[in-house]
GUVEXGU-498101 format. One line per field, with one value per residue: residue number from 1; residue in three letters; x negated, y negated, z negated of N, C-alpha, C, O in turn. Coordinates in steps of 0.2 Angstrom, whole numbers. Example, Ala and Ser with C-alpha at 12.3 -4.5 7.8 and 13.67 -1.06 7.14 Angstrom:
2
num	c(1/2)
residu	c(ALA/SER)
nu	c(-66/-64)
nv	c(28/11)
nw	c(-39/-35)
cau	c(-62/-68)
cav	c(22/5)
caw	c(-39/-36)
cu	c(-66/-64)
cv	c(16/0)
cw	c(-39/-39)
ou	c(-71/-67)
ov	c(17/-6)
ow	c(-42/-40)
//
This chain:
99
num	c(1/2/3/4/5/6/7/8/9/10/11/12/13/14/15/16/17/18/19/20/21/22/23/24/25/26/27/28/29/30/31/32/33/34/35/36/37/38/39/40/41/42/43/44/45/46/47/48/49/50/51/52/53/54/55/56/57/58/59/60/61/62/63/64/65/66/67/68/69/70/71/72/73/74/75/76/77/78/79/80/81/82/83/84/85/86/87/88/89/90/91/92/93/94/95/96/97/98/99)
residu	c(LEU/THR/SER/ASP/ILE/GLY/ILE/LEU/PRO/ILE/ASP/GLY/PHE/THR/ARG/ILE/ILE/SER/GLU/VAL/TYR/PHE/SER/SER/LYS/LEU/PRO/ILE/ILE/ALA/ASP/ALA/ASP/THR/GLY/PHE/GLY/GLU/GLY/GLU/MET/LEU/ALA/ARG/THR/VAL/TRP/GLU/TYR/ASN/LYS/ALA/GLY/ALA/ALA/GLY/LEU/HIS/ILE/GLU/ASP/GLN/GLN/PHE/PRO/LYS/ARG/CYS/GLY/HIS/LEU/SER/GLY/LYS/SER/LEU/ILE/PRO/THR/GLU/ASN/PHE/VAL/HIS/LYS/VAL/ARG/ILE/ALA/ALA/LYS/ALA/ARG/ASP/GLU/CYS/SER/ASN/GLY)
nu	c(-63/-64/-53/-48/-57/-56/-62/-59/-53/-37/-34/-40/-32/-19/-22/-24/-11/-3/-8/-5/9/14/10/17/29/35/43/33/27/17/1/-3/-14/-18/-10/-19/-22/-15/1/2/-6/-1/12/8/3/14/21/12/10/23/24/14/21/25/37/39/30/19/13/-1/-4/-16/-30/-41/-59/-51/-49/-51/-38/-42/-53/-62/-60/-51/-40/-25/-14/-5/12/22/15/15/28/31/23/30/42/38/34/46/54/47/48/62/63/54/61/73/82)
nv	c(-54/-39/-31/-32/-25/-12/-7/-8/1/9/7/-5/-14/-11/-16/-29/-33/-29/-38/-51/-49/-46/-58/-68/-63/-64/-58/-47/-44/-33/-30/-15/-10/4/13/20/33/48/57/64/54/42/42/42/29/21/25/20/7/3/6/-4/-15/-21/-27/-23/-17/-17/-8/-4/0/4/14/23/19/4/-13/-30/-41/-51/-47/-39/-22/-14/0/9/20/34/31/40/46/35/32/44/41/30/36/45/35/29/39/41/28/29/39/35/24/27/28)
nw	c(9/-1/0/13/21/17/6/-7/-21/-25/-39/-41/-34/-41/-54/-52/-47/-58/-68/-62/-62/-75/-81/-75/-72/-59/-44/-34/-18/-12/-4/3/10/20/14/6/11/16/16/0/-6/-2/-7/-20/-21/-19/-31/-41/-38/-41/-55/-59/-57/-45/-34/-21/-7/7/21/32/50/54/59/49/47/41/48/45/51/60/65/78/87/81/78/80/72/79/84/79/68/60/58/50/39/34/31/20/11/9/3/-9/-15/-17/-27/-37/-42/-45/-34)
cau	c(-61/-65/-47/-47/-61/-54/-67/-56/-49/-30/-34/-42/-25/-14/-24/-22/-3/-1/-10/0/16/15/8/21/36/38/43/27/27/9/-3/-6/-18/-15/-7/-24/-22/-9/5/3/-9/4/17/5/2/21/22/7/12/30/22/11/26/27/44/38/24/18/7/-3/-4/-23/-34/-47/-59/-47/-53/-47/-34/-45/-59/-61/-62/-46/-36/-19/-12/1/18/25/12/17/35/31/21/36/47/35/34/53/56/43/52/69/61/52/66/80/87)
cav	c(-50/-32/-27/-33/-20/-6/-4/-9/7/8/5/-12/-17/-11/-20/-36/-33/-29/-45/-56/-48/-47/-65/-72/-60/-66/-53/-47/-40/-32/-27/-8/-7/9/17/23/39/51/61/63/48/37/43/40/22/19/26/16/0/2/5/-10/-21/-23/-27/-20/-16/-16/-4/-5/6/5/20/22/13/-2/-19/-36/-43/-56/-44/-34/-15/-11/5/11/27/35/29/46/47/29/34/49/38/26/41/47/29/27/44/40/23/31/44/31/18/31/26)
caw	c(4/0/2/20/25/15/1/-14/-22/-27/-46/-41/-32/-46/-59/-50/-47/-65/-71/-60/-63/-82/-84/-72/-71/-53/-40/-30/-13/-12/2/1/15/24/9/3/13/19/12/-7/-8/0/-12/-27/-20/-21/-38/-45/-37/-45/-62/-60/-57/-38/-31/-14/-4/14/23/39/54/57/58/44/42/44/49/44/57/64/68/84/86/77/82/77/72/83/81/75/62/55/56/45/33/31/27/14/6/7/-2/-15/-18/-20/-33/-43/-44/-46/-29)
cu	c(-62/-59/-46/-52/-60/-59/-64/-52/-42/-30/-36/-35/-20/-16/-22/-14/-1/-2/-6/7/18/13/13/28/39/38/37/29/19/7/-5/-10/-15/-11/-12/-24/-16/-5/5/0/-5/9/15/5/9/22/18/9/19/28/18/15/28/34/44/31/24/12/5/-4/-11/-26/-39/-53/-55/-52/-48/-44/-37/-51/-57/-62/-57/-43/-30/-18/-6/7/22/22/14/24/35/28/26/41/45/36/42/56/53/47/58/68/59/56/73/85/89)
cv	c(-43/-28/-27/-28/-13/-3/-5/-3/5/5/-3/-16/-17/-15/-27/-37/-33/-36/-50/-55/-49/-54/-70/-70/-62/-59/-53/-42/-39/-28/-20/-5/-2/14/21/31/42/55/59/57/42/37/40/32/19/19/21/9/-2/1/-1/-16/-24/-22/-23/-20/-16/-12/-5/1/7/12/18/23/7/-8/-25/-38/-47/-53/-39/-27/-12/-5/7/18/28/33/34/47/41/30/39/46/33/30/43/41/28/33/43/34/25/35/40/26/21/29/20)
cw	c(5/2/10/24/22/10/-6/-16/-25/-34/-46/-39/-38/-52/-58/-50/-54/-69/-69/-62/-71/-85/-81/-72/-64/-49/-35/-24/-11/-6/-1/6/20/20/5/5/16/14/4/-9/-7/-5/-19/-27/-22/-28/-42/-44/-41/-52/-63/-60/-50/-37/-25/-12/4/16/30/43/57/55/53/47/45/44/48/51/62/67/74/82/81/81/77/77/76/80/77/69/57/53/50/38/30/28/21/9/4/2/-9/-19/-21/-27/-39/-46/-45/-41/-28)
ou	c(-62/-60/-43/-51/-64/-59/-67/-47/-41/-26/-34/-34/-18/-11/-20/-12/3/2/-3/10/22/16/15/33/45/34/35/31/16/10/-9/-11/-9/-10/-10/-27/-12/-7/8/2/-4/11/18/6/9/25/20/8/19/31/19/13/31/37/49/27/29/7/10/-4/-11/-24/-42/-54/-56/-57/-42/-47/-36/-54/-52/-65/-59/-42/-31/-20/-3/8/24/25/15/25/39/31/27/44/48/38/43/60/56/48/60/72/61/55/77/91/93)
ov	c(-41/-23/-22/-28/-9/3/-2/-2/-1/1/-6/-22/-22/-17/-30/-42/-38/-38/-54/-60/-53/-56/-75/-74/-61/-55/-58/-36/-44/-24/-19/1/-3/20/26/35/38/55/54/54/38/31/37/29/14/14/17/5/-7/-3/-3/-21/-29/-17/-20/-23/-14/-13/-8/7/10/15/12/28/6/-8/-24/-37/-46/-56/-37/-26/-6/-6/7/22/23/34/33/49/42/29/38/47/33/28/43/42/27/31/44/34/23/35/41/23/17/28/18)
ow	c(10/6/12/30/23/9/-11/-12/-27/-36/-50/-41/-39/-55/-62/-52/-55/-72/-73/-64/-73/-90/-84/-72/-63/-50/-32/-25/-9/-3/-6/7/22/22/2/1/18/8/2/-14/-11/-8/-22/-32/-26/-31/-47/-49/-44/-55/-69/-62/-50/-38/-23/-15/7/13/34/40/63/50/53/51/51/41/49/56/68/72/74/77/79/88/71/81/78/74/71/64/51/47/45/33/24/22/16/3/-2/-3/-14/-25/-26/-31/-44/-51/-46/-42/-24)
//
């Protein structure tokens, strides 16, 4: 899959989320790769996924360019950087869903 090697842009993810959600009305927990960047881009990812109908998302702690889990050569961002990303995502979640 193109998403597993980090080349599918955010609008490709949100289009699929929206199609699945609005045709099924099922809650979706969606893959957000590495959040499509840092800071503002991660917050935008949370907002865009929410708008597309995702009930939740998960982000990865890999360095860019990311690699699919079964491939070798992966490296992770430092723990403190990932904690910061989780805080950014949680703040955006609270803002876009009214807490």
